[in-house]
Backbone as a ProteinNet text record, in pm:
[ID]
protein_1_A
[PRIMARY]
MITLSEVEQLKQDVVDSCQILYKEHLWEWFGEGHPSARIPGTDKVIIPGHIHPYGRGMGGVKSVDDLIVIDTQMKKISGKYDSMNEAMVHVSAYKARPDIGGVVYSHPPHCDIFAELDRPIPWYGKEIPIWDSKGGIADEKRGKAFAKALGKKEAILLRNPFSLVTTAPTLREAVLTVYMAENIARRQYKGLVIGKIPPAPDHEPLLKEWFTTYVEEYDTKFRHLDMWRFLHEKNIGPNS
[TERTIARY]
87.4	6.2	59.3	39.8	120.2	133	218.5	201.4	200	115.7	131.1	234.1	370	483.6	524.7	481.3	493	409.7	295.4	192.2	209	305.2	338.3	444.6	521.8	654.4	624.7	514	468.2	413.5	361	293.7	400.3	510.8	638.9	719.7	701.5	749.8	651.3	515.7	443.2	495.4	498.1	571.6	657	784.6	920.9	937.7	814	840.5	776	679.9	649.8	748.6	808.2	947.7	1066.4	1094.8	1218.6	1150.9	1051	982.3	994.7	933.2	912.2	1064.4	1133.3	1277.4	1378.5	1332	1385.8	1376.7	1253.5	1175.5	1125.4	1078.9	979.4	846.1	813.5	677.6	671.7	523.3	519.6	436.8	392.4	297.9	355.5	258.7	304.8	309	367.2	393.2	282.5	255.3	108.5	184.2	87.5	127	98.2	132.2	66.2	117.4	201.9	244.6	161.1	150.4	77.1	119.3	40.9	122.3	-3	5.6	-86.7	-44.3	-138.8	-94.7	-136	-13.4	8	-122.3	-158.4	-276.9	-390.2	-420	-560.4	-588.7	-710	-763.8	-737.1	-653.3	-628.4	-528.5	-513.8	-441	-411.9	-295.6	-255.8	-189.1	-279.1	-227.2	-245.9	-192.3	-190.6	-322.1	-411.3	-542.8	-526.2	-663.2	-672.3	-647.9	-521.6	-458.3	-434.2	-462.8	-448.5	-559.7	-677.2	-767.4	-699.9	-595.8	-547.7	-411.7	-389.6	-257.2	-141.6	-191.1	-68.6	-49.2	69.1	113.1	199.7	245.2	308.9	404.5	485.8	605.4	514.8	391	321.2	313.6	310	299.3	389	387.8	535.5	505.8	362.2	380.8	250.8	252.2	130.6	-9.3	-20.8	-148.2	-204.8	-99	-142.6	-224.5	-196.8	-241.3	-345.1	-416.4	-562.1	-534.6	-623.7	-622.6	-791.9	-775.7	-896.8	-879.6	-1007.6	-986.5	-998.1	-1014.3	-991.7	-1120.4	-1235	-1340.9	-1371.8	-1245.1	-1214.4	-1314.5	-1349.9	-1397.9	-1310.1	-1334.2	-1249.3	-1265.4	-1134.4	-1123.9	-1099.5	-1000.6	-958.9	-868.7	-839.9	-797.1	-886.1	-817.6	-912	-961.5	-859.5	-893.2	-965.5	-1028.1	-1125.2	-1015.3	-1052.6	-974.4	-1014.8	-885.3	-874.9	-932.2	-986.2	-1034.4	-937.2	-798.2	-677.6	-686.7	-706.4	-685.6	-750.9	-840.5	-867.2	-792.3	-678.8	-561	-490.5	-460.1	-396.4	-506.5	-615.7	-679.3	-724.3	-728.2	-729.4	-594.2	-512.8	-392.1	-388.2	-401.1	-413.9	-489.6	-628.1	-746.9	-684.4	-614.8	-618.6	-476.6	-374.7	-244.8	-198.7	-226.9	-206.7	-67	22.2	179.9	244.4	136.8	172.9	158.3	259.6	276.5	260.6	327.9	356.2	316.4	237.6	192	250.9	311	347.8	275.1	155.8	104.3	206.5	246.3	371.1	372.5	437.8	454.1	570.5	669.5	858.5	816.6	887.1	872.1	926.3	1039.1	1088.3	1010.3	960.4	863.5	740.1	668.9	561.8	566.5	720.7	751.9	690	769.9	754.3	644.9	499.7	403.7	309.8	331.7	286.7	339.7	440.8	509.1	433.1	400.4	331.1	435.1	546.8	688.2	709.4	747.2	757.8	904.4	940.1	1060.9	1134.5	1262.7	1347.7	1345.3	1338.3	1353.6	1413	1536.2	1603.1	1570.1	1603.7	1599.1	1459.4	1350.3	1160.2	1169.7	1024.2	990.2	906.9	865.8	754.9	674.7	524.9	461.7	362	250.8	177.8	20.7	-27.5	-186.6	-280.3	-377.7	-436.1	-539.7	-557.6	-672.5	-758.6	-755.9	-911	-963	-864.9	-915.1	-918.4	-838.5	-843	-900.2	-854	-896.4	-998.4	-1125.8	-1161.6	-1291.4	-1335.2	-1449.2	-1388.6	-1497.8	-1424.1	-1429.4	-1495.6	-1500.7	-1358	-1309.4	-1181.6	-1055.2	-1090.6	-1006.1	-991	-1095.2	-1046.5	-969.4	-1034.9	-956.5	-795.2	-777.1	-605.4	-545	-633	-600.8	-536.3	-598.7	-601	-484	-494.8	-369.9	-210.3	-221.5	-108.3	-47.7	-153.8	-133.8	-33.6	91.4	199.8	298.7	283.2	433.4	449.5	541.7	603.1	593.2	560	566.1	489.7	392.8	318.1	314.8	311.5	296.1	133.3	82.2	-52.3	-38.8	-142.1	-149.2	-298.1	-317.2	-438.7	-508.2	-447.5	-318.1	-170.5	-92.6	40.1	73	118	183	229.5	286	361	316.6	274.5	258.8	366.9	386.3	475.8	436.2	459.2	405.2	510.6	515.9	619	585.1	632.2	640	614.6	689.1	723.2	718	658.5	651.9	766.9	879.3	1016.4	1069.6	1019	1061.3	977.5	854.4	797.3	856.6	919.1	978.6	1107.4	1152.3	1312.2	1279.8	1175.4	1136.6	1084.8	1024.4	996.3	1148	1221.4	1375.8	1472.9	1458.9	1533.5	1460.6	1310	1223	1301	1284.4	1291.7	1432.7	1546.9	1655.5	1687.7	1607.9	1657.2	1585.9	1459.5	1367.1	1469.1	1537.8	1616.2	1735	1804.6	1908.9	1867.1	1764.1	1715	1662.5	1587.1	1549.2	1689.2	1765	1905.9	1969.8	1995	2022.9	1950.9	1832.5	1732.2	1763	1759.1	1802.8	1947.6	2042.5	2160.3	2144.3	2067.8	2074.2	1993.4	1969.2	1910.2	1968.2	1886.4	1963.2	1944.5	2058	2047.9	1982.3	1911.7	1856.4	1961.3	1928	2006.7	2056.7	2179.1	2199.2	2137.7	2097.9	2053.6	2132.1	2108.1	2211.1	2118.3	1997.2	1899.1	1933.2	2043.6	2047.4	2219	2265.3	2349.6	2285.8	2170.7	2108	2040.8	1991.6	1909.3	1998.3	2147	2209.1	2231.1	2274.1	2341.8	2207.6	2074.5	1963.7	2008.6	1971.9	2008.3	2079.5	2206.7	2326.6	2327.3	2310	2323.8	2237.2	2113.5	1974.4	1936.7	1895.3	1811.1	1907.8	2021	2110.6	2183.6	2235.8	2304	2198.9	2179.5	2110.3	1989.3	1893.6	1765	1810.8	1916	1951.5	2003.8	2101	2124.2	2038.8	1925.1	1820.9	1755.5	1701.9	1617.6	1658.1	1815.3	1865.5	1935	2054.4	2125.1	2095.1	1995	1963.3	1829.3	1755	1668.1	1735.9	1832	1922.8	1975	2028.7	2073.9	1987.4	1894.5	1776	1702.8	1722.6	1668.6	1758	1905.3	1982.4	2021.2	1989.6	2011.8	1887.9	1782.4	1675.1	1592.4	1636.1	1559.8	1665.4	1744.4	1813.7	1851.6	1930.1	1949.3	1834.4	1809.8	1693.3	1723.8	1601	1597.7	1575.6
-112.5	-6.7	144.4	223.4	334.6	409.2	477.1	555	700	807.5	932.4	1002.5	981.3	1058.3	1011.5	887.5	850.8	905.7	948.9	1037.5	1174.9	1213.3	1356.9	1373.3	1243.6	1252.2	1282.4	1171.6	1170	1327.1	1399.2	1502	1584.9	1597.1	1693.2	1668.4	1516.4	1454.4	1546.1	1569.2	1608.8	1751.5	1841.5	1964.1	1974.1	1905.6	1911.5	1900.1	1778.3	1746.7	1862.9	1972.3	2059.8	2162	2173.6	2247.6	2222.4	2108.9	2044.6	2042.6	2034.3	2028.5	2188	2241	2372.4	2462.7	2442	2493.2	2433.7	2307.1	2260.2	2279.2	2362.9	2392.4	2292.7	2219.5	2115.3	2128.6	2244.3	2293.2	2410.6	2450.7	2541	2645.5	2768.3	2832.3	2908.4	2905.4	2971	2851.4	2739.5	2653.3	2552.8	2506.4	2406.9	2286.7	2185.6	2052.5	2029.9	1872.7	1826.8	1715.7	1659.7	1541	1493.2	1363.4	1342.8	1183.2	1176.4	1002.6	925.5	833.8	723.9	699.3	741.2	688.6	517.2	449.1	310.6	218.5	118.6	59.1	98.2	228.6	295.9	331.1	400	441.4	590.3	640.4	801.7	822.3	979.3	1023.4	1157	1227	1325.7	1444.5	1520.2	1585.6	1753.2	1841.1	1976.6	2009.5	2107.9	2146.3	2253.2	2303	2385	2518	2575	2691.6	2786	2735.7	2810.6	2942.2	2937.7	3060	3162.7	3119.1	3223	3284.2	3288.2	3310.6	3234.6	3112	3033.4	2876.9	2876.4	2742.1	2645.1	2545	2439.6	2509.1	2637	2649.8	2696.7	2768.1	2808.6	2712.3	2585.7	2466.1	2468	2583.4	2574.2	2502	2459.9	2435.3	2298.4	2193.5	2093	2140.8	2307.7	2359	2373.8	2349	2386.6	2230.6	2129.4	2007.2	1966	1879.6	1814.9	1638.6	1573.1	1484.7	1423	1326.9	1275.6	1139.3	1077.7	916.1	882.3	750.2	725.6	759.4	783.5	822.6	970.2	1048.1	1169.3	1256.4	1194.3	1278.5	1317	1479.2	1530.3	1504.4	1441.2	1411.2	1483.3	1574.1	1690.8	1792	1924.1	1983.5	2145.9	2259.4	2350.9	2409.3	2361.8	2390.1	2293.7	2331.1	2244.2	2133.6	2032.3	1926.7	1965.4	1991	2024.9	1899.8	1929.2	1812	1730.2	1754.4	1681.6	1562.3	1582.1	1473.7	1336.4	1340.7	1228.9	1134.5	1200.7	1145.7	1039.1	1115.2	1074.5	930.3	964	838.4	721.1	757.9	664.7	579.5	623.6	551.9	438.6	531.3	449.8	319.6	350.7	259.7	145.9	164.2	70.8	-21.3	49.4	-13.8	-11.6	-129.3	-120	-105.7	-125.1	-105.3	42.9	119.5	291	354.7	417	503.8	652.4	706.3	804.3	837	963.2	1006.2	1166.4	1150	1301.6	1350.3	1460.2	1504.6	1635.7	1631.8	1781.3	1784.8	1923	1980.7	2010	1931.9	1957.6	1986.3	2129.4	2165.8	2084.7	2046.1	1942.6	1811.1	1765.6	1654	1684.8	1808.2	1882.6	1866.9	1913.2	1908.4	1832.5	1694.8	1544.2	1513.5	1539.4	1495.9	1566.6	1690.5	1775.1	1730.1	1688.6	1653.8	1493.5	1434.4	1319.5	1196.5	1237.2	1168	1091.5	970.3	896.3	931.2	939.3	947.3	856.7	832.7	689.8	685.1	556.6	537.6	415	413.6	289.2	168.2	200	74.9	46.3	142.9	142.6	277.5	320	435.9	469.5	626.4	645.7	707.6	600.9	658	765.6	802	904.3	844.5	927.7	884	1003.4	1040.6	1141.4	1116.8	1245.3	1275.5	1338.1	1364.6	1438	1531.8	1606.2	1754.2	1752.6	1618.8	1630.5	1505.2	1496.2	1347.3	1398.8	1436.8	1522.7	1402.4	1300	1216.3	1096.8	1006.9	851.4	786.9	810.7	759.3	780	906.7	926.4	891.1	852.1	808.1	672.7	595.2	490.6	432.2	535.3	519	568	642.7	705.4	564.6	508.5	407	268.5	260.5	134.7	195.5	308.4	327	328.9	372.4	369.3	243	159.3	-1.7	-7.7	-92.6	-130.4	-24.6	67.1	187.8	262.4	319	384.6	555.5	573.6	709.7	700.2	799.7	813.1	955.3	996.5	1127.4	1132.9	1261.4	1309.3	1388.2	1397.3	1502.6	1552.5	1687.6	1728.6	1735.5	1800	1863.6	1830.2	1871	1776.3	1810.5	1695	1653.1	1510.2	1497.7	1385.9	1328.8	1220.9	1148.9	1025	1039	958.6	853	762	669.7	579.8	554.5	481.7	398	338.7	253.4	393.1	479	618	728.1	829.8	982.4	1030.1	1020.3	1015.9	991.8	827.5	803.4	851.4	895.5	929.5	1048.7	1163.9	1275.5	1303	1175.8	1133.8	1113.7	1025.5	977.2	1107.3	1209.9	1323.6	1396.5	1372.5	1462.5	1398.5	1273.9	1195.1	1222.6	1200.5	1185.9	1331.3	1427.5	1575.8	1595.2	1556.8	1516.1	1474.1	1320.6	1279.2	1350.6	1407.8	1477	1598.8	1677.1	1770.9	1755.9	1637.3	1595.7	1558.4	1488.1	1431.2	1559.4	1675.2	1797.9	1834.3	1864.9	1923.2	1851.7	1729.8	1651.6	1655.3	1641.3	1674.4	1823	1908.8	2063.2	2055	2006.7	1992.1	1911.4	1809.5	1690.8	1593.1	1484.1	1370.3	1300.6	1213	1142.4	999.7	922.9	796.5	690.8	581.8	499.6	418.8	357.5	337.3	177	99.7	-26.8	-133.4	-228.1	-329.7	-412.9	-368.4	-442.5	-482.9	-550.7	-588.2	-655.5	-770.8	-881.7	-804.4	-712.2	-640.2	-532.2	-474.3	-373.3	-441.2	-565.6	-640.5	-656.7	-722.8	-740	-628	-525.7	-393.8	-332.9	-344.6	-300.8	-395.9	-515.3	-591.1	-562	-573.1	-546.5	-428.9	-310.1	-168.4	-78.6	-92.8	-5.6	-37.9	-207.7	-282.7	-271.5	-314.7	-344.9	-205.8	-125.9	-18.9	106.1	156.9	282.3	300.7	192	177.5	250	187	282.2	385.6	456.2	593.6	647.9	625.1	711.6	739	654.4	633.6	720.8	701.7	781.2	898	858	959.3	1086.4	1044.4	1169.3	1245.3	1177.9	1273.7	1317.4	1299.5	1375.8	1508.7	1459.4	1580.3	1699.8	1639	1751.3	1832.2	1724.1	1803.3	1911.5	1904.7	1976	2105	2080.3	2193.6	2294.8	2196.1	2308.6	2339.1	2270.9	2317	2307.8	2210.4	2224.5	2051.3	2061.2	1900.6	1807.9	1731.6	1642.9	1587.5	1611.2	1567.5	1399
2.7	14.7	-35.7	-99.1	-88.4	6.4	77.2	165.5	148.6	242.3	230.8	153.7	233.9	181.6	18.2	7.1	-122.8	-228.4	-193.4	-270.2	-290.3	-154.5	-186.2	-281.9	-262.9	-366.7	-497.9	-546.6	-694	-713.7	-639.3	-668.9	-681.3	-599.4	-654	-769.8	-806.6	-915.1	-1063.3	-1026.6	-1136.6	-1159.8	-1035.6	-1048.3	-1100.7	-1072.3	-1105.7	-1272	-1280.8	-1427.2	-1531.4	-1465	-1553.9	-1558.4	-1449.5	-1488.2	-1551.7	-1576.3	-1646.2	-1803.2	-1829.3	-1972.8	-1995.7	-1936.3	-1966.2	-1998.9	-1880.5	-1895.2	-1977.3	-2029.1	-2125.7	-2284.3	-2285.8	-2394.8	-2485	-2397.7	-2467.5	-2499.8	-2573	-2570.2	-2659.5	-2719	-2789.7	-2750.8	-2812.3	-2765.4	-2639.1	-2533.9	-2421.3	-2313	-2341.2	-2241.9	-2203	-2360.6	-2333.2	-2295.9	-2296.5	-2202.9	-2089.4	-2049.6	-1893.5	-1863.7	-1749.2	-1723.4	-1623.1	-1600.2	-1480.8	-1426	-1302.3	-1251.3	-1224.2	-1202.7	-1131.3	-994.5	-911.6	-785.2	-773.1	-745.8	-764.8	-666.3	-772.4	-694.2	-649.4	-759	-759.3	-907.1	-893.5	-1043.8	-1019.8	-934.6	-931.4	-1022.6	-1044	-1127.7	-1096.1	-1042	-1034.3	-1173.6	-1170	-1290.1	-1249.2	-1310.5	-1315.3	-1356.4	-1250.1	-1305.7	-1442.7	-1483.2	-1585.4	-1543	-1569.5	-1517.2	-1629.2	-1768.9	-1883.3	-1862.7	-1817.5	-1795.2	-1702.1	-1639.9	-1559.5	-1602.2	-1722.3	-1807.7	-1754.2	-1712.9	-1670.2	-1765.2	-1818.9	-1881.8	-1783	-1849.5	-1773	-1703.1	-1751.4	-1640	-1514.5	-1554.7	-1450.7	-1304.4	-1355.4	-1247.3	-1127.4	-1001.1	-934.2	-813.2	-751	-657.7	-651	-552.7	-531.1	-554	-498.6	-505.6	-653.8	-730.6	-872.4	-925.7	-845.5	-900.1	-861.3	-930.8	-871.3	-889.7	-833.4	-848	-902.8	-1004.6	-1099.1	-1099.9	-1135.3	-1103.4	-1295	-1309.5	-1447.2	-1538.2	-1470.8	-1521.1	-1538	-1503	-1529.3	-1403.2	-1317.5	-1185.5	-1122	-1064.2	-986.6	-836.4	-788.1	-633.7	-548.4	-581.8	-502.2	-602	-517.5	-586.1	-609	-641.9	-619.2	-780	-894.8	-1033.5	-1091.9	-1215.6	-1317.7	-1373.8	-1426.3	-1499.3	-1650.8	-1709.5	-1883.8	-1946.2	-2092.6	-2162.8	-2202.1	-2239.3	-2268.7	-2169.1	-2020.9	-1944.2	-1968.5	-2086.1	-2156.2	-2185.9	-2242.6	-2311.4	-2202	-2093.3	-1950.3	-1909.8	-1886.1	-1840	-1923.1	-2041.9	-2126.7	-2140	-2162.1	-2147.2	-2034.4	-1903.3	-1777	-1780.9	-1808.3	-1805.3	-1900	-2022	-2110.2	-2055.4	-1990.1	-1996.4	-1805.1	-1763.6	-1607.4	-1577.8	-1691.7	-1650.9	-1635.6	-1704.8	-1717.6	-1589.5	-1547.6	-1409.2	-1446.6	-1544.1	-1597.4	-1733.7	-1767.3	-1896.5	-1919.4	-2029.8	-2098.7	-2204.4	-2193.6	-2301	-2336.4	-2446.9	-2509.4	-2621.8	-2667	-2787.5	-2810.7	-2830.1	-2846.2	-2994.8	-2997	-3140.6	-3273.6	-3240.7	-3342.2	-3351.4	-3255.6	-3279.6	-3343.7	-3315.8	-3390.7	-3538.1	-3574.5	-3707.9	-3768.7	-3742.1	-3776.6	-3788.2	-3680.3	-3661	-3787.1	-3824.9	-3938.8	-4086.1	-4055.3	-4199	-4202	-4128.6	-4147.8	-4136.2	-4056.3	-4079.8	-3951.4	-3934.2	-3834.8	-3744.4	-3620	-3581.8	-3552.4	-3592.4	-3606.3	-3450.6	-3347.8	-3233.9	-3173.3	-3191.3	-3106.8	-3214.8	-3338	-3437	-3484.1	-3438.6	-3428.9	-3502.8	-3483.8	-3490.2	-3397.9	-3355.3	-3307.7	-3423.4	-3433.2	-3521.9	-3499.2	-3602.6	-3596.8	-3601.1	-3500.2	-3538.4	-3551.8	-3630.3	-3668.3	-3537.2	-3451.8	-3346.9	-3400	-3513.3	-3552.3	-3487.9	-3453.1	-3345.6	-3223.3	-3171.2	-3025.6	-2950.5	-2823.7	-2757.3	-2620.7	-2624.3	-2552.5	-2479.8	-2542.9	-2496	-2483.8	-2416.3	-2418.9	-2538.8	-2628.4	-2759.2	-2849.2	-2800.2	-2874.6	-2791.4	-2676.3	-2565.5	-2596.5	-2641.9	-2675.7	-2772	-2850.5	-3019.6	-3003.1	-2885.6	-2897.9	-2829.9	-2701.1	-2676	-2733.3	-2839.3	-2936.7	-3026.7	-3048.2	-3171.6	-3066.1	-2937.8	-2839.6	-2842.1	-2824.1	-2797.4	-2695.2	-2730.3	-2619.9	-2626.1	-2732.6	-2718	-2617.7	-2636.8	-2520.5	-2558.6	-2717.6	-2759.6	-2870.9	-2894.7	-3039.7	-3061.9	-3180	-3217.4	-3290.1	-3224.3	-3283	-3391.7	-3482.1	-3573.6	-3516.4	-3556.9	-3509.5	-3401.2	-3293.8	-3291.6	-3281.4	-3329.7	-3350.4	-3190.4	-3163.1	-3002.8	-2994.5	-2855.3	-2838.2	-2717.5	-2738.3	-2602.4	-2563.1	-2431.6	-2395.3	-2270.6	-2237	-2155.2	-2068.2	-1964.4	-1892.7	-1760.8	-1708.5	-1574.4	-1477.1	-1493.9	-1384.9	-1483.3	-1433.8	-1478.5	-1535.4	-1425.1	-1451	-1598.1	-1624.4	-1764.8	-1871.9	-1841.3	-1973	-1975.4	-1873.2	-1887.8	-1986.2	-1932.8	-2031.6	-2161.3	-2189	-2328.8	-2409.8	-2366.4	-2434.8	-2484	-2352.2	-2388.5	-2504.2	-2499.3	-2592.7	-2732	-2739.7	-2878.8	-2932	-2836.2	-2935.4	-2958.8	-2897.2	-2935	-3089.1	-3075.7	-3197.7	-3294.1	-3257.1	-3396.6	-3445.4	-3370.4	-3367.2	-3464.7	-3436.4	-3503.7	-3659.1	-3648	-3802.9	-3859.4	-3818.8	-3881.9	-3940.3	-3850.8	-3879	-4029	-4022.7	-4133	-4245.1	-4243.5	-4328.9	-4418.8	-4330.9	-4383	-4464.6	-4427.1	-4476.4	-4630.9	-4620.5	-4729.1	-4694.2	-4796.1	-4742.3	-4666.6	-4581.6	-4461.5	-4540.6	-4606.9	-4631	-4526.2	-4587.1	-4522.2	-4410	-4301.4	-4210.4	-4302.7	-4288.7	-4311.1	-4233.9	-4330.4	-4246.7	-4172.9	-4022.3	-3952.9	-3823.2	-3859.3	-3751.3	-3661.1	-3698.8	-3612.9	-3462.7	-3533.5	-3441	-3372.4	-3429.2	-3369.8	-3222.1	-3252.4	-3160.4	-3053	-3064.1	-3005.7	-2880.3	-2977.5	-2895.9	-2818.6	-2866.1	-2778.2	-2679.3	-2647.2	-2549.8	-2468.4	-2486.5	-2411.3	-2343.8	-2435	-2388.7	-2324.9	-2421.6	-2359.3	-2250	-2241	-2131.5	-2025.9	-1994	-1902.1	-1877.1	-1944.1	-1929.7	-1916.6	-2050.3	-2077.8	-2011.4	-1982.9	-1901.1	-1751	-1677	-1556.4	-1584.6	-1680.1	-1691.3	-1727.6	-1807.8	-1822.5	-1725.1	-1644.2	-1526.3	-1410.5	-1384.5	-1264.3	-1296.9	-1346.8	-1379.1	-1480.9	-1582.8	-1669.3	-1595.7	-1504.7	-1425.7	-1339.9	-1268.9	-1172.7	-1243.4	-1390.7	-1449.9	-1467.8	-1519.1	-1560.3	-1461.3	-1353.1	-1222.3	-1163.1	-1143.6	-1097	-1181.9	-1339.6	-1402.3	-1405.9	-1407.2	-1414.7	-1260.2	-1183.4	-1065.6	-936.6	-935.5	-803.6	-777.5	-645.7	-605.2	-606.7	-634.4	-607.2	-461.2	-380.9	-233.7	-229
[MASK]
++++++++++++++++++++++++++++++++++++++++++++++++++++++++++++++++++++++++++++++++++++++++++++++++++++++++++++++++++++++++++++++++++++++++++++++++++++++++++++++++++++++++++++++++++++++++++++++++++++++++++++++++++++++++++++++++++++++++++++++++

């Protein structure tokens, strides 16, 4: 059973994630986007409240008082702000995937360009695919369609509106996936500006071996621990 202090840490992770995403410029317009965390063992989700009407974007989420708790039926449990329509993206992922503990809905500039061009982003020997959300995901019907398109993927690009959704067992991991996806998209974009990027050679057996020995055994630990610490210290300060 999760303790009260663990819930408070999850809430602080949501606040810190907003600051990291904002300060790393993983957004467009005036800071749109939102991370969330599932409270383990429950149907409850911690997510920023709808603060846009107050002239505040993701960078304006600075304390746990800016958060609300909702359930996977979109019912607000606690918090002083209303829930945003896009919360349906989060709850749809949580309902469909018990393995997900964190979701980020974001608008990284270079990822959005790939979504607009209907071009998947290369991703560790695979691709981050694209799904046309047809004007948004604000009701249960569109939420179910989104969950079906997401499947078992850790990331998916959306068209209409252009955005990136990442999922992971923890919110910290989902934030790091946004960071890495934007870096890959930026490099690809710069390469395409210079000239045509040649297709990668067919090294599937070698790639599979590399993925197993490096990504799963080492890079996973690096991403989840050292990279979060690096981004946290860079943008916020030492992590407690």
